N, C-alpha and C positions, 0 to 999 in steps of 0.2 A: 522495584528493586529492594525496598525496605524489608519485605518478607524474606527475600533471599539472603540479605545481609544478616538478619536476625537468626536465620537457620544456620548460617555458617559460623556465627559467633557462638551459638548454642552447642555446636559440635566441635568447638575449638578446645574443649577441656577433656582430658583423658577420662575423668570420672563420669562425665556425661555420656561419652561414647560407651563406656562400660555399662552404664545404666541401660542404654538402648540395647546393647547386646544381651543383657540379662532379661529385659522385657520381651525380647524375641522368643524366649522360651516359655514364659508364663507371666500372668498378671501378678504383681507383687505390691506389698505395702511398704511403707518407709522402713519399718523395723527389719524386714527381710533384706531390703537393699542395703541398709546399714550393716547388717550381719555379713553380707557378701563382700561389701567394699571395705569394711573396717574403718569407716569414718564416722564422725559425730552425726547425730540425728539432724541438727539444724543445717549441717552442710548438705546432707542428702536432700532435705526439703528445699533448700535454695537451688540446688541443681535441678530438681524436679520442676520447680516454678519456672526456671529459665527454659527448660524443655517444653513445658506446657505453653508458655508464651510464644514459642517458635512453632507450635503446632505439631510437635513430634510425639508428645505424650498427652494422654487424656486420663481423667480420673473419675471414679464413681465411688460414692460413699456406700458402705455396707456395714451397718451396725456401728461397731467400734472402729472399724478400719476404713481407710481411704485406699482403694485399690487403684494402682497405676498400670496402664497398658499402653502399647504403641497405638498411635492414631492410625486410621486407615489411609491417610494421605489425601482424602477427597477434598480437603480445604486448600491444598496447594500442590501443584505439580512438582515443585522442588522437594517438598516433604515426601511425597509418594516415591519419587525417584531415589532419594537418599535412603529411605527405609528399605526399598526394594534392593538396592545395591548393597547395603550394609548386611543383609541376610547372607551374602556370599563373601563379604570382606572380613578379614581378621579372625576367621574361625580357627585358624591354626596358630594364632598368636598365643604365646605361653601365658600371658596374663589373662586373656579371655578364656582360654581353656581351664585355667585354675578357677576362675569365677564360675563358669558353667558347671564344673564338677561339684561345686558347693551347693548348687540349687536343690538337689534332693534332700539335703540336710538342713535346709532353712525352714524351720517350723515356726510360723508366726505366733502360735499359742505360747511357745516357750520364749521366743525373742521379745515379744511385746509385753510380757509380764515381768520382766526383770526389774 
């Protein structure tokens, strides 16, 4: 039950749900997520840590960047089910549409070097 509760708590914040929706489209670094969400870097990092601990997000270091992506859900049937369902949920939500429309304009080279 603990992993289920951790997952539900991780998805109880609107910014964390937005991060999941963004990561459905592409692997992103903190700077790109920060640029999309318009929140401070420490806040994005905190959200990512919570999502990682819940098994929703994984990361891999690539030179200067840490790239975040959605987990495949193999570690938990709850995570797999949630990720699968979220692919179809909220796609017509105005906030989610606005975020996903920003993705092509999020250039990590520019964002991370400010």
